[in-house]
C-alpha positions as CSV (number, residue, x, y, z in Angstrom):
1,X,-27.7,6.5,2.1
2,X,-26.9,10.1,1.3
3,X,-24.1,11.3,-0.9
4,X,-20.9,12.5,0.8
5,X,-20.3,16.2,0.9
6,X,-17.8,17.4,-1.7
7,X,-15.5,20.5,-1.3
8,X,-13.4,21.8,-4.2
9,X,-9.9,23.1,-3.3
10,X,-7.1,24.3,-5.6
11,X,-4.4,23.0,-3.2
12,X,-3.4,22.4,0.4
13,X,-2.4,25.4,2.5
14,X,-0.8,24.8,5.9
15,X,-0.3,21.3,7.1
16,X,0.5,21.2,10.9
17,X,0.8,18.9,13.8
18,X,-1.0,20.3,16.8
19,X,-2.4,18.5,19.8
20,X,-1.3,15.1,18.4
21,X,-3.4,15.6,15.3
22,X,-2.5,16.5,11.7
23,X,-4.4,19.5,10.4
24,X,-4.6,20.1,6.7
25,X,-6.1,23.4,5.4
26,X,-7.7,23.2,1.9
27,X,-7.5,26.5,0.0
28,X,-8.8,28.0,-3.2
29,X,-7.9,31.0,-5.2
30,X,-9.6,34.1,-3.8
31,X,-12.0,36.0,-6.1
32,X,-11.0,39.2,-7.9
33,X,-7.9,40.0,-9.8
34,X,-4.5,40.3,-8.2
35,X,-2.2,43.2,-9.0
36,X,0.5,42.5,-11.5
37,X,3.6,41.0,-9.9
38,X,1.6,39.8,-6.8
39,X,1.3,36.2,-5.9
40,X,-2.2,34.8,-6.2
41,X,-4.2,35.0,-2.9
42,X,-5.7,31.8,-1.4
43,X,-8.5,31.6,1.0
44,X,-9.3,28.6,3.3
45,X,-12.2,26.4,2.3
46,X,-12.0,23.6,4.8
47,X,-9.7,22.0,7.4
48,X,-9.3,18.2,7.6
49,X,-8.1,16.9,11.0
50,X,-6.8,13.3,11.3
51,X,-4.6,11.1,13.4
52,X,-1.0,10.8,12.4
53,X,-1.7,7.2,11.4
54,X,-4.5,8.3,9.2
55,X,-2.3,10.9,7.7
56,X,0.4,8.4,6.9
57,X,-2.1,6.1,5.2
58,X,-3.4,9.0,3.2
59,X,0.1,10.0,2.2
60,X,0.8,6.5,1.0
61,X,-2.4,6.6,-1.1
62,X,-1.4,9.9,-2.7
63,X,2.0,8.5,-3.5
64,X,0.3,5.6,-5.3
65,X,-2.0,7.9,-7.2
66,X,1.0,10.0,-8.4
67,X,2.7,6.9,-9.7
68,X,-0.5,6.0,-11.6
69,X,-0.7,9.5,-13.1
70,X,3.0,9.2,-14.2
71,X,2.4,5.7,-15.6
72,X,-0.7,7.0,-17.5
73,X,1.3,9.9,-18.9
74,X,-0.8,12.6,-17.3
75,X,2.1,14.0,-15.4
76,X,5.8,13.4,-15.9
77,X,8.8,13.2,-13.6
78,X,10.9,16.4,-13.5
79,X,14.4,16.8,-12.1
80,X,15.9,14.0,-10.1
81,X,13.5,11.0,-10.4
82,X,14.6,9.8,-6.9
83,X,13.0,12.9,-5.4
84,X,9.6,12.0,-6.8
85,X,9.0,15.4,-8.4
86,X,6.3,15.5,-11.0
87,X,5.2,18.1,-13.6
88,X,2.0,18.3,-15.7
89,X,2.3,17.3,-19.3
90,X,1.1,19.6,-22.0
91,X,-2.2,17.8,-22.2
92,X,-3.0,18.1,-18.5
93,X,-1.6,21.3,-17.0
94,X,-2.4,21.7,-13.3
95,X,-1.0,24.2,-10.8
96,X,-0.8,21.4,-8.3
97,X,2.0,19.5,-10.2
């Protein structure tokens, strides 16, 4: 059995519903320096296409992982806890949280 392919992405770009399928674009920071005051530029790395049911199962799994990260102290709740917002702690800064 061969190892699964791995793709690194900094974050998710567009998430759309098209043709009855959920399409998630994985993006990474583009090479080169951005000009001062400009937002960082992202470039697509891969697109994941899944059924709405598969997307909902994945979303539930991600919510569970966020709870584990909060419980482990790797990220902390910010703002209204009922909204589920999280922020990176000083020891684990990430642009994704």
